[in-house]
Every structure is written in C-alpha cells, then in structure tokens.
C-alpha positions as CSV (number, residue, x, y, z in Angstrom):
1,M,-125.0,15.3,-34.0
2,K,-122.8,13.4,-36.0
3,G,-119.6,15.5,-35.4
4,T,-120.0,14.1,-31.5
5,W,-120.3,10.5,-32.4
6,V,-117.0,11.1,-34.7
7,I,-115.1,12.4,-31.8
8,A,-116.8,10.1,-29.3
9,L,-115.6,7.1,-31.6
10,V,-111.9,8.9,-32.1
11,A,-111.4,8.8,-28.4
12,L,-113.1,5.2,-27.6
13,L,-110.2,4.3,-29.9
14,A,-107.4,6.4,-28.9
15,G,-107.9,4.9,-25.0
16,C,-107.6,1.4,-26.5
17,R,-104.0,1.9,-28.3
18,Q,-101.4,0.5,-26.6
19,D,-98.1,1.8,-27.7
20,P,-95.3,-0.9,-28.3
21,T,-93.5,-2.1,-25.8
22,V,-89.6,-1.0,-25.6
23,E,-87.3,-3.6,-24.4
24,P,-84.9,-1.9,-22.2
25,R,-80.9,-1.8,-24.1
26,A,-78.5,-4.5,-22.4
27,L,-75.5,-2.5,-21.1
28,S,-72.3,-3.8,-23.0
29,G,-68.8,-2.4,-23.2
30,T,-65.3,-2.8,-25.0
31,L,-62.6,-4.9,-23.9
32,K,-59.7,-5.0,-25.3
33,V,-56.6,-7.5,-24.4
34,T,-53.3,-7.1,-25.1
35,F,-51.1,-10.3,-24.9
36,R,-47.4,-8.9,-24.9
37,P,-44.5,-11.6,-24.8
38,S,-41.0,-10.4,-23.0
39,W,-37.8,-11.8,-21.2
40,N,-37.4,-10.4,-17.8
41,G,-39.8,-7.3,-18.3
42,E,-38.1,-6.5,-22.3
43,D,-39.8,-7.1,-25.2
44,F,-39.3,-10.7,-26.3
45,D,-37.6,-11.3,-29.8
46,K,-37.4,-14.6,-31.2
47,T,-34.2,-14.1,-33.0
48,N,-32.4,-13.2,-29.9
49,V,-30.4,-15.7,-28.3
50,Y,-30.8,-15.7,-24.1
51,L,-29.6,-17.5,-21.3
52,S,-32.0,-19.8,-19.0
53,A,-31.9,-19.6,-15.3
54,A,-30.6,-22.9,-16.1
55,D,-27.5,-21.3,-17.9
56,E,-28.3,-22.7,-21.1
57,R,-28.0,-20.8,-24.0
58,V,-31.8,-20.7,-25.6
59,Q,-33.8,-19.4,-29.0
60,I,-37.4,-19.6,-28.4
61,Q,-39.0,-20.3,-31.3
62,Q,-42.7,-20.8,-30.8
63,V,-44.6,-20.4,-28.0
64,K,-48.4,-20.8,-28.3
65,F,-51.1,-22.2,-25.8
66,Y,-54.6,-22.3,-25.1
67,L,-56.2,-19.8,-22.3
68,S,-59.7,-21.4,-21.0
69,P,-61.6,-19.6,-19.4
70,L,-60.7,-16.0,-19.4
71,L,-63.0,-15.1,-16.7
72,L,-63.5,-11.1,-14.8
73,M,-64.8,-11.3,-11.5
74,G,-65.6,-8.5,-8.9
75,D,-69.2,-6.9,-8.4
76,T,-70.2,-9.5,-11.0
77,E,-68.8,-12.3,-12.4
78,V,-68.1,-12.5,-16.7
79,L,-66.9,-15.2,-18.9
80,V,-64.6,-12.5,-21.5
81,S,-64.2,-15.6,-23.4
82,Q,-64.5,-19.7,-23.3
83,A,-61.1,-20.4,-25.0
84,E,-58.7,-18.2,-26.6
85,L,-55.4,-19.9,-28.7
86,I,-52.9,-17.3,-28.2
87,N,-49.4,-17.3,-30.5
88,V,-46.8,-14.7,-28.8
89,T,-44.2,-16.1,-31.5
90,N,-43.7,-13.2,-33.1
91,G,-44.8,-10.3,-30.7
92,P,-47.9,-9.0,-29.0
93,V,-51.7,-9.9,-30.0
94,E,-54.7,-8.4,-29.2
95,R,-58.2,-9.5,-28.7
96,T,-61.4,-7.5,-28.3
97,Y,-64.5,-8.4,-26.3
98,T,-68.0,-7.0,-26.0
99,M,-69.1,-8.2,-22.4
100,T,-71.3,-6.8,-19.6
101,P,-69.9,-3.8,-18.1
102,G,-68.9,-4.1,-14.3
103,V,-65.7,-3.5,-11.8
104,F,-63.3,-5.9,-11.8
105,D,-60.4,-7.1,-9.3
106,N,-59.2,-10.2,-10.1
107,L,-58.7,-12.3,-14.2
108,H,-59.1,-15.8,-13.4
109,Y,-57.6,-18.1,-16.1
110,G,-56.3,-21.4,-17.3
111,L,-53.7,-22.5,-19.3
112,G,-54.9,-25.1,-21.0
113,V,-57.8,-26.5,-22.2
114,P,-60.4,-27.8,-19.0
115,Y,-61.7,-31.1,-19.1
116,E,-65.0,-31.0,-20.2
117,L,-63.9,-28.9,-23.6
118,N,-60.5,-31.4,-24.2
119,H,-62.6,-34.3,-24.1
120,R,-65.6,-33.3,-26.3
121,D,-66.8,-34.6,-29.7
122,L,-64.5,-32.4,-32.0
123,T,-67.0,-32.8,-35.0
124,T,-69.1,-30.4,-32.7
125,V,-66.7,-27.8,-32.8
126,P,-68.0,-24.7,-35.2
127,T,-65.2,-23.2,-37.9
128,P,-63.9,-20.9,-37.1
129,D,-63.3,-21.3,-33.4
130,P,-59.9,-21.3,-31.1
131,L,-60.5,-25.1,-30.3
132,D,-61.4,-26.4,-34.0
133,F,-59.3,-28.4,-35.8
134,T,-58.0,-26.1,-37.9
135,Q,-55.9,-24.4,-35.6
136,G,-53.2,-27.4,-35.5
137,M,-53.4,-27.8,-31.8
138,Y,-55.4,-31.0,-31.6
139,W,-53.6,-34.7,-31.1
140,T,-55.4,-36.9,-33.4
141,W,-53.7,-39.9,-31.7
142,A,-53.8,-38.9,-28.3
143,T,-57.8,-37.7,-28.3
144,M,-56.8,-34.5,-27.0
145,Y,-55.5,-30.9,-27.6
146,R,-52.1,-29.4,-26.9
147,F,-52.4,-27.4,-24.3
148,L,-49.2,-25.0,-24.6
149,V,-45.9,-25.5,-27.9
150,F,-42.5,-24.6,-26.7
151,E,-40.2,-24.9,-29.5
152,G,-36.4,-23.8,-30.5
153,R,-32.7,-24.7,-30.1
154,Y,-30.4,-24.7,-27.0
155,D,-27.1,-24.9,-26.2
156,T,-25.8,-26.7,-22.3
157,D,-22.2,-24.2,-22.8
158,A,-23.5,-20.8,-21.6
159,A,-19.9,-19.7,-22.8
160,G,-20.9,-21.0,-26.5
161,A,-21.8,-18.8,-29.5
162,G,-23.7,-18.8,-32.5
163,A,-26.8,-20.6,-33.2
164,P,-27.9,-23.3,-30.0
165,P,-27.0,-26.6,-31.6
166,Y,-29.3,-28.8,-30.4
167,D,-33.2,-28.6,-30.7
168,F,-36.4,-28.7,-27.9
169,S,-39.7,-29.2,-28.6
170,M,-42.2,-29.4,-25.2
171,H,-46.1,-30.0,-25.6
172,T,-48.4,-30.4,-22.8
173,G,-51.9,-31.3,-23.0
174,R,-52.8,-34.7,-21.1
175,D,-55.4,-33.3,-18.1
176,E,-53.0,-33.2,-15.6
177,C,-50.8,-30.3,-16.8
178,Y,-54.0,-28.4,-17.0
179,R,-53.2,-25.2,-14.6
180,E,-55.9,-22.6,-13.2
181,R,-54.8,-19.4,-11.7
182,T,-56.2,-16.1,-10.4
183,I,-54.2,-12.7,-10.0
184,P,-55.5,-9.4,-8.7
185,C,-56.4,-6.8,-11.4
186,A,-58.4,-3.6,-11.7
187,V,-60.4,-3.5,-14.9
188,E,-63.7,-0.9,-14.7
189,V,-65.5,-1.7,-18.3
190,T,-68.6,1.2,-18.8
191,D,-71.3,0.7,-21.1
192,G,-70.3,1.7,-24.3
193,G,-66.7,2.0,-23.4
194,T,-63.1,0.7,-24.3
195,T,-60.9,-0.7,-21.9
196,E,-57.7,-1.7,-22.6
197,M,-55.6,-4.1,-20.8
198,T,-52.1,-5.8,-21.0
199,L,-51.1,-9.5,-20.0
200,E,-47.7,-10.1,-19.6
201,I,-46.2,-13.3,-21.1
202,D,-42.6,-13.5,-19.4
203,I,-41.2,-16.6,-21.3
204,A,-37.7,-16.2,-19.1
205,R,-40.2,-17.7,-16.2
206,F,-41.5,-20.4,-18.7
207,F,-37.7,-21.7,-17.0
208,T,-37.9,-20.6,-13.6
209,D,-40.1,-19.3,-10.8
210,G,-36.9,-18.8,-8.5
211,T,-37.6,-22.3,-7.0
212,D,-38.2,-25.1,-9.8
213,L,-36.2,-25.0,-12.9
214,L,-36.4,-25.8,-16.5
215,D,-33.5,-27.6,-17.2
216,L,-33.6,-28.7,-21.4
217,S,-30.4,-31.2,-20.3
218,Q,-32.3,-32.9,-18.5
219,G,-35.3,-33.6,-20.9
220,P,-35.9,-31.3,-24.1
221,Q,-38.7,-33.3,-25.6
222,S,-42.2,-34.4,-24.3
223,H,-45.1,-34.7,-26.8
224,G,-47.8,-35.7,-24.0
225,E,-46.4,-39.6,-23.9
226,S,-47.1,-40.7,-20.1
227,Q,-43.8,-42.1,-19.4
228,N,-42.4,-38.6,-19.9
229,L,-44.7,-36.2,-18.3
230,A,-42.7,-35.3,-15.6
231,P,-41.1,-32.7,-18.0
232,A,-44.4,-31.2,-19.0
233,L,-45.8,-30.8,-15.6
234,R,-42.9,-28.8,-14.7
235,L,-43.2,-26.4,-17.7
236,S,-47.0,-26.3,-17.0
237,D,-46.4,-25.3,-13.3
238,L,-43.7,-22.6,-14.1
239,A,-45.9,-21.4,-17.4
240,V,-49.4,-20.3,-15.9
241,Q,-47.2,-18.5,-13.2
242,A,-45.2,-16.4,-15.7
243,I,-48.8,-14.8,-17.0
244,N,-49.8,-11.0,-15.2
245,M,-50.9,-8.0,-15.3
246,E,-48.7,-5.4,-16.9
C-alpha cells in the first residue's frame, strides 16, 4: 500500500512539473563592408598628383566623411548603422556589422549627418562613437558637424611639375549640405553567415559628374560660412554620386 502511494505521488509531481520556456534564438548574420577609394577605377594613392576634370593638377591629402544612415532595403528593411565616420585617405577601410538576415536590392545612405543628429546635445553622445567629440569632426563655433573633409594641394597649370603649389581645404557641414541617395545592390545576409560588400569611393568624381564641375581656382576654401556656401553645395552634390557598389 505504501509503495502504491509513493508511485502515485511521483506521478502527480511529474504531471505538475513545467519545463522551462526556451525562447527562440534571434536570427543574425554578419555583413562585412569594405570602403575602397579609387581614382577613375584605379586604386587611390594620396602621394599621387592627378589631373582633375577641371584640368587642374591635384594631390588629395585627406578624404574623411560621415555616412548616416546606412540602410539596406529589400524583403525587409534593416538599419545597418546609424552613423559611420569613414576615412579613406590611406586606402581601404573595413567595417563589420551584425544584422538581421535578408535579401536586399537597394542600399540607402546619407552623406553627412541628418538634421536630428546634427543638432542634438553633444554631451549625450557616448564615447567611443563615430559622432562623439573626440573624432575632431565637430564645429564648436557652429554647433554642428563637419560632414566631409576634403583637403590637399592643387595647381591651375595642367602642364606643371612637382608638388602643386596651392592649398585647398573644403569642409561641408551645414544642414543644406546633407545629401541622401539610394543605389541598387544584390546582397543576401544569411543566418550565421558572413556576407562581403564593397563600396567604391571614386575621388575623381568629387570633381565632376560629367556635367557639373568643381573648379578649385573658383573657390578652394569652404568652411561652413553662409556667405561662401556655393562650393560646399557643389562638392556635396558631386561627392554623394561618387559612392557606388563595386
């Protein structure tokens, strides 16, 4: 009788036991993006002197810019990164992102920093972060970010030799300079997999899109001044078109 009672109790307890709930694992893949600087399709070299579309000899000594946001669109829409600071002065750079898998046919990006980020309280930005103060991309006097830093030397004599004699320094950063663009892509990010993607930054196209022209002799300096905004706007229009899928 006692044995029967023990068996019944064990059966009762077993019937009341609940197995722990197992939450489904979130799907996740890896996207590796290479940002490759070029000049008319060839690898860019900051020590080279190139001939621009304006027939000016140019040596590009700094190319640094924000992409905000980076967004992949397809069967789903995924924010890859809110903001990235890309410096291709010394050659290609890589970024690796963990993201929701999907099949994507468009990449959307902003060149610069959108209004809501460009005007937020800088003290709320954690360190390290592409938008924090230590990046050296914040105009304290103008209370806004530099979007693009484009610097070097130039020579108006296309037949000249040696190092170009004149400096140019163009910084975009006012809200009017922010540009967005969507380009086609064919990207699939799978669960547990790694997908590689290359974005080419053709610096020769900072000087022309085939129609418009950046002529440094007409304005080699621009640093956010409202009275000298035209060169920065022209550079913004050209530079956003210079970023494409390889």
